[in-house]
C-alpha positions in Angstrom: 106.3 233.2 84.6 105.9 229.5 83.9 108.0 227.3 86.1 110.4 225.0 84.2 109.8 221.3 84.8 112.9 219.2 85.7 113.2 216.3 83.2 112.2 212.7 84.3 115.0 210.8 85.8 115.0 208.4 82.8 115.6 211.5 80.6 118.5 212.7 82.8 120.2 209.4 82.7 119.8 208.8 78.9 121.3 212.3 78.4 124.3 211.1 80.4 124.5 208.1 78.0 124.4 210.6 75.1 127.3 212.6 76.7 129.3 209.4 77.2 128.8 208.5 73.6 130.0 211.9 72.5 133.2 211.4 74.6 134.0 208.2 72.6 134.4 210.3 69.5 136.7 212.9 71.0 138.9 210.8 73.3 141.3 208.3 71.7 140.7 204.7 72.9 143.4 202.9 74.9 144.1 200.2 77.3 146.2 199.2 80.3 148.0 195.9 79.6 149.6 193.8 82.3 153.3 193.1 81.5 156.3 191.4 83.3 159.1 193.9 83.9 162.1 192.6 86.0 160.0 189.8 87.4 157.2 192.2 88.5 153.8 192.7 87.0 153.2 196.3 85.9 150.4 198.0 84.1 151.4 199.7 80.8 149.2 202.0 78.9 148.8 201.7 75.1 146.6 203.6 72.6 144.6 201.4 70.4 146.9 201.5 67.5 150.0 200.8 69.6 148.6 197.7 71.4 150.6 194.4 71.4 149.3 191.8 69.1 147.6 189.7 71.8 146.0 192.6 73.6 144.9 194.1 70.3 142.8 190.9 69.5 140.8 191.3 72.6 140.2 195.1 72.4 137.4 196.1 70.2 136.6 199.8 70.7 134.9 202.1 68.4 133.0 205.5 68.7 129.5 204.9 70.0 126.4 205.8 67.8 123.3 203.6 67.8 124.7 201.8 70.8 123.1 204.5 73.0 119.9 202.6 72.5 121.3 199.1 73.0 122.9 200.3 76.2 119.6 199.7 78.0 119.7 196.0 76.9 123.3 195.6 78.0 122.7 197.6 81.1 120.0 195.0 82.1 122.4 192.2 81.4 125.2 193.9 83.5 122.9 194.7 86.5 120.6 191.8 86.1 121.4 190.4 89.6 120.4 193.9 91.3 117.4 194.2 89.0 116.1 190.7 90.0 116.9 191.5 93.6 114.8 194.6 93.4 111.9 192.9 91.9 111.9 190.0 94.4 112.2 192.4 97.4 109.4 194.5 96.1 107.1 191.5 95.7 108.0 190.0 99.1 107.4 193.3 100.9 104.1 193.9 99.0 102.9 190.5 100.4 104.1 191.3 103.9 102.6 194.7 103.9 99.1 193.1 103.6 99.5 192.0 107.1 100.0 195.6 108.4 103.0 194.2 110.4 105.3 197.2 109.7 102.5 199.7 110.5 101.7 197.8 113.7 105.4 197.6 114.7 105.9 201.4 114.0 102.8 202.3 116.1 104.1 200.2 119.0 107.6 201.7 118.6 106.2 205.3 118.7 104.1 204.6 121.7 107.3 203.3 123.4 109.2 206.4 122.5 106.3 208.6 123.9 106.9 206.8 127.3 110.6 207.4 127.0 110.0 211.1 126.8 109.0 211.1 130.5 112.8 211.0 131.2 114.1 214.6 131.5 117.5 213.9 129.9 116.0 211.9 127.0 113.3 214.7 126.5 116.0 217.2 126.4 118.1 215.4 123.9 115.1 214.4 121.8 114.1 210.8 121.5 113.9 211.0 117.7 117.4 212.4 117.6 118.6 209.4 119.7 116.9 207.0 117.3 118.3 208.5 114.2 121.8 208.5 115.7 121.7 205.0 116.9 120.3 203.8 113.6 122.9 205.6 111.5 125.8 204.4 113.8 124.6 200.8 113.3 124.5 201.0 109.5 127.7 203.0 109.3 129.3 200.1 111.2 127.8 197.7 108.8 129.2 199.6 105.9 132.7 199.9 107.5 133.0 196.3 108.7 131.5 194.1 105.9 130.8 196.6 103.1 127.1 196.8 103.3 125.9 198.3 100.1 123.2 196.4 98.1 121.5 195.2 101.4 120.5 198.7 102.1 117.9 198.5 99.4 115.8 196.1 101.5 116.3 198.0 104.7 115.2 201.2 103.0 111.7 199.9 102.6 111.6 199.2 106.4 113.0 202.5 107.7 111.3 205.1 105.5 107.8 204.4 106.9 109.4 204.8 110.3 110.8 208.1 109.4 107.6 209.3 107.9 105.7 208.2 111.0 108.2 210.2 113.2 107.3 213.3 111.3 110.2 213.4 108.7 110.3 212.6 105.1 111.7 209.8 102.8 115.0 211.5 102.4 115.6 211.2 106.1 114.8 207.5 105.9 117.3 207.0 103.0 119.9 208.8 105.1 119.4 206.7 108.1 120.2 203.6 106.1 121.8 204.2 102.8 123.8 207.3 103.5 124.9 206.0 106.9 126.1 202.6 105.3 128.0 204.5 102.5 129.6 206.9 105.0 130.9 203.7 106.7 131.9 202.2 103.3 133.8 205.4 102.6 135.7 205.4 106.0 135.8 201.7 106.1 138.1 199.9 108.7 137.7 196.4 107.5 135.6 196.4 104.3 136.9 193.5 102.2 135.4 194.7 99.1 137.5 197.8 99.0 140.3 197.9 101.7 140.9 194.1 101.4 141.3 194.1 97.6 143.2 197.4 97.4 145.7 196.4 100.1 146.2 192.9 98.5 147.1 194.6 95.1 149.3 197.1 96.8 151.0 194.2 98.5 150.7 195.6 102.1 149.5 193.7 105.1 145.8 193.1 105.0 143.7 195.5 107.0 146.9 197.3 108.3 146.5 201.0 109.3 143.4 200.2 111.2 143.9 202.8 114.0 143.9 205.8 111.8 141.1 204.4 109.7 139.0 204.1 112.9 139.6 207.8 113.6 138.5 208.7 110.2 135.3 206.5 110.4 134.4 208.2 113.7 135.0 211.7 112.1 132.9 210.9 109.0 130.1 209.3 110.9 129.7 212.3 113.3 129.6 214.6 110.2 127.0 212.5 108.7 124.8 212.3 111.7 125.0 216.1 112.4 124.1 216.7 108.7 121.1 214.4 108.9 119.8 215.7 112.3 119.9 219.3 111.2 117.9 218.4 108.0 115.5 216.2 109.9 114.7 218.9 112.5 114.1 221.4 109.7 111.6 218.9 108.1 110.0 218.3 111.5 109.4 222.0 112.0 108.1 222.4 108.5 107.0 219.2 106.8 105.8 221.0 103.7 109.2 222.6 103.2 110.5 219.2 102.2 111.5 218.9 98.5 109.8 215.5 98.4 106.6 216.4 100.4 104.3 215.8 97.5 106.1 212.5 96.6 105.9 211.3 100.1 102.1 211.1 99.8 102.8 207.6 98.6 104.3 206.8 102.0 102.0 208.9 104.1 98.7 207.6 102.5 96.2 209.3 104.7 96.8 211.8 107.3 98.8 210.5 110.2 95.9 210.4 112.6 93.7 208.8 110.0 96.3 206.3 109.1 96.8 205.3 112.8 93.1 205.0 113.3 92.8 202.9 110.0 95.8 200.8 111.1 94.3 200.1 114.5 91.0 199.1 112.9 92.7 196.9 110.3 94.7 195.4 113.1 91.6 194.5 115.1 89.8 193.3 112.0 92.8 190.9 111.3 92.8 189.7 114.9 89.0 189.0 114.8 89.1 187.2 111.5 89.8 183.5 111.8 92.4 181.8 109.6 92.0 178.6 111.7 95.4 177.0 112.5 97.1 178.4 109.3 99.3 180.8 111.3 100.3 178.1 113.8 101.1 175.8 110.9 103.4 178.4 109.3 105.1 178.8 112.8 105.6 175.1 113.0 107.1 174.8 109.4 109.5 177.7 109.9 110.5 176.5 113.3 111.2 173.0 111.9 113.4 174.5 109.0 115.3 176.6 111.5 115.8 173.7 113.8 117.0 171.6 110.9 119.6 174.3 110.0 120.6 174.7 113.7 121.4 170.9 113.9 123.2 170.8 110.6 125.3 173.9 111.3 125.6 174.1 115.0 128.6 176.5 114.9 129.2 179.5 112.6 132.4 181.3 112.1 131.7 185.0 111.7 134.6 186.8 109.8 135.2 190.5 110.3 138.4 191.6 108.5 141.2 189.3 109.6 139.4 188.4 112.8 137.0 185.4 113.2 134.8 184.2 116.0 132.9 181.0 116.2 129.4 181.0 117.9 126.3 178.9 117.7 124.4 181.6 115.7 121.9 179.3 114.1 120.9 177.5 117.3 120.5 181.0 119.0 118.4 182.2 116.1 116.1 179.1 116.1 115.7 179.3 119.9 114.8 183.0 119.8 112.3 182.5 117.0 110.6 179.6 118.8 110.2 181.8 122.0 109.4 185.2 120.5 107.3 183.7 117.7 105.1 181.7 120.0 104.3 184.7 122.2 104.0 187.0 119.2 101.5 184.6 117.6 99.4 184.6 120.7 99.2 188.4 120.6 98.3 188.8 116.8 99.3 187.7 113.3 100.7 191.1 112.6 103.2 190.7 115.4 104.2 187.2 114.3 104.8 188.6 110.8 106.9 191.2 112.4 108.9 188.6 114.3 109.6 186.9 111.0 110.8 190.2 109.6 113.4 190.6 112.5 114.3 187.0 112.1 115.0 187.6 108.5 117.3 190.5 109.4 119.1 188.4 111.9 119.8 185.5 109.4 120.8 188.1 106.7 123.5 189.3 109.0 124.6 185.8 110.0 124.5 184.8 106.4 126.6 187.7 105.2 129.3 187.4 107.9 129.4 183.7 108.3 128.5 182.1 105.0 129.5 184.9 102.4 126.0 185.5 101.3 125.3 188.0 98.5 122.2 189.4 96.9 121.0 186.1 95.5 120.8 184.5 99.0 119.3 187.6 100.5 116.7 187.8 97.8 115.8 184.2 98.5 115.6 184.9 102.3 113.2 187.7 101.8 111.1 185.8 99.3 110.7 183.0 101.8 109.6 185.6 104.5 107.1 187.1 102.1 105.5 183.7 101.2 105.4 182.7 104.8 103.8 186.1 105.7 101.1 185.5 103.1 100.4 182.1 104.3 100.2 183.4 108.0 97.6 186.0 107.1 95.4 183.3 105.4 96.2 184.1 101.8 95.9 181.3 99.2 98.8 180.3 96.9 97.1 182.2 94.1 96.5 185.2 96.1 100.1 185.3 97.2 101.2 185.0 93.6 99.0 187.9 92.6 100.3 190.0 95.4 103.9 189.2 94.4 103.2 190.4 90.9 101.6 193.5 92.1 104.6 194.3 94.2 107.0 193.8 91.3 104.9 196.0 89.2 104.9 198.8 91.8 108.7 198.8 92.0 109.4 198.1 88.2 110.4 201.7 87.5 113.3 201.3 90.1 114.5 198.2 88.3 114.4 199.7 84.9 116.4 202.9 85.9 119.2 200.6 87.3 119.6 199.0 83.9 119.5 202.3 82.2 122.1 203.9 84.5 124.4 201.0 83.8 124.3 201.8 80.1 126.5 204.9 80.8 129.4 202.7 81.8 128.6 200.2 79.0 129.0 203.0 76.3 132.3 204.3 77.9 133.7 200.7 78.1 132.6 199.8 74.6 134.2 203.1 73.3 137.4 202.1 75.1 137.9 205.5 76.7 138.0 204.7 80.5 141.7 203.7 80.6 142.6 206.6 78.4 140.9 209.1 80.9 142.7 207.3 83.7 146.0 207.5 81.9 145.6 211.2 81.3 144.7 211.9 84.8 147.7 209.9 86.2 150.2 211.9 84.1 149.3 215.1 86.1 151.1 213.8 89.2 154.7 214.3 88.1 157.1 216.4 90.3 154.5 218.4 92.3 155.3 217.3 95.9 153.9 214.5 98.2 150.9 216.3 99.6 149.8 217.6 96.2 150.4 214.1 94.6 148.3 212.5 97.2 145.4 214.9 96.8 145.6 214.5 92.9 145.5 210.7 93.5 142.4 211.3 95.6 140.9 213.5 93.0 141.5 211.0 90.2 139.9 208.2 92.3 136.9 210.5 93.0 136.5 211.4 89.2 136.9 207.7 88.1 134.4 206.7 90.7 131.7 208.7 88.9 132.2 206.5 85.9 133.1 203.2 87.7 131.3 203.0 91.1 132.3 199.5 91.7 135.0 199.6 94.5 136.5 196.2 93.6 136.5 196.8 89.9 138.2 200.3 90.3 140.8 198.8 92.7 141.7 196.2 90.1 142.1 199.0 87.4 143.8 201.8 89.4 145.8 200.2 92.3 148.3 198.4 90.0 149.1 201.9 88.6 148.9 204.1 91.7 150.8 201.7 94.1 154.2 201.6 92.1 153.8 205.3 91.3 153.6 206.1 95.0 156.9 204.4 95.5 158.5 206.8 93.0 157.2 210.0 94.5 157.9 209.0 98.2 154.2 208.3 99.3 153.4 205.2 101.3 151.2 202.6 99.6 148.9 202.8 102.6 148.3 206.4 101.8 147.5 205.5 98.2 145.0 202.9 99.5 143.3 205.5 101.6 143.1 207.9 98.7 141.4 205.1 96.8 139.1 204.5 99.7 137.9 208.0 100.0 137.6 208.6 96.4 135.7 205.3 96.0 133.1 206.1 98.6 131.8 209.7 98.7 130.7 210.1 95.1 128.7 206.8 95.3 126.0 208.8 97.0 125.4 211.1 94.0 126.6 209.4 90.8 123.8 208.1 88.4 126.1 205.2 87.4 125.8 203.6 90.9 123.3 200.9 90.6 122.6 200.7 94.4 122.0 204.5 94.6 119.6 204.4 91.7 117.8 201.3 93.2 117.5 202.8 96.6 116.2 206.1 95.2 113.8 204.1 93.1 112.3 202.1 96.0 112.1 205.3 97.9 110.3 207.1 95.1 112.8 209.9 95.2 113.8 211.4 91.8 117.5 211.5 91.2 117.5 215.2 90.4 115.8 216.0 93.7 118.3 213.8 95.6 121.1 215.7 93.9 119.6 219.0 95.2 119.7 217.7 98.7 122.9 215.8 98.9 125.5 217.8 96.7 126.5 220.1 99.5 127.0 217.2 101.9 129.2 215.4 99.3 131.2 218.5 98.8 131.8 218.7 102.6 132.8 214.9 102.7 135.3 215.5 99.8 137.0 218.4 101.5 137.1 216.5 104.8 138.6 213.5 102.9 141.2 215.8 101.5 142.2 217.0 105.0 142.2 213.5 106.5 144.8 212.4 103.9 147.3 215.1 104.9 148.3 213.4 108.2 149.1 210.3 106.3 151.9 212.2 104.6 153.0 214.6 107.3 152.8 212.4 110.4 154.2 209.0 111.5 151.1 206.8 111.7 150.9 203.2 112.6 150.6 201.2 109.4 151.6 204.1 107.2 
């Protein structure tokens, strides 16, 4: 019997666009309008033919037909920043990879872990289990504290080769970074993009209810780590049993032993080749730039939620680079490039927490790292440009799928049915009890998140409706925010409308349909756990609730 082939990811996403277009023919368009009632701003729903005059002028909804093809163009416009980010990151890493810095670092790291296995306790726990756990806790904290999301795209390119070298697959690598960060995003304690916006709209103290949120974050993170460790050990025992084993040939390249030998030969060849004083010149230029920034910005205020601490972060970074870079360069150019990579990560964190950086600044940082890496290994300007173009070409499919996936939301928005869907769901919460109403709120947020994965956008749409409604049925607004928080986070890890998910899977070379086969049971568990964690917010007296 001939095995049926799963359609290409592009085909699946385009089919979703067609379904969205069909919905615009059967669902009556409508819109929520802000109105002043007794001195308060409320959101009132109107169908298209009932809209007030001013709102009707700005609302142009119609059933979608040929627009299913223009959705790609509009999707590229909507997600242009993420698409450009992916292309720049791909080009920068392609240049850096020519130095074999990541391979060299991974081999050095694996040799270190081998030495750690001499400790009986570590050997019993498993050094790889410890590594996976620590990495996931770190990224889960990042997602919980400052809403790390788009940044995981770049880290995926670093962690997947490590996961492969440890005997796992690319899915484990994605889980260590992307899934961990989005578990933290879902169980956020201080995430300004979800908790901050939602609580502000709900008119409750910013980042209140932190204690119970911290408990939820711990529970969700433990569940995520256990899930990934079980899968990782399953793959370790039978690598060919991985659903992405054939696809991971891209990351494996040659057999592990052959790759190690080839990496060692290339490293020695790189060390023996003479690039004159070029690497030292790069070291001098980068050091001078970092020192200039350290002098100009001697103190940096790192903001985490409502808390802030001021430290000399840029002088510390410059000092560490000068010391570590000097000794790394004396060892080899690959270790020097690796030092620049870690320096890039350090400045990324400082930039996000201290200076409000987003993907434009992060892309610029990685581009600078890529150019400096190319110069450090003796590449000319033309050679660096050629490598950069090759890298963008290699990752182009990931960028295209992001634009295509955004077309789903475009079609629903242009068809004017998103608010109608939300209105229909919200009507189901009348007179059914506080716990049931809370769970329905959670279910609504979960369903809406499949269509609108942006937490800040969904908060702006749903919280003005949900917050006043919670007052009427006797639920605290804090509970409503938590229902939004859980509903916003979990399905981000599976919905094809999430640009970050599609981009991460694109750079990892994992088809969306294979990812769904892997992740759907875990998402179901998270949704059930989220529903259970909401019950105490109604039945118990919790601080901030």
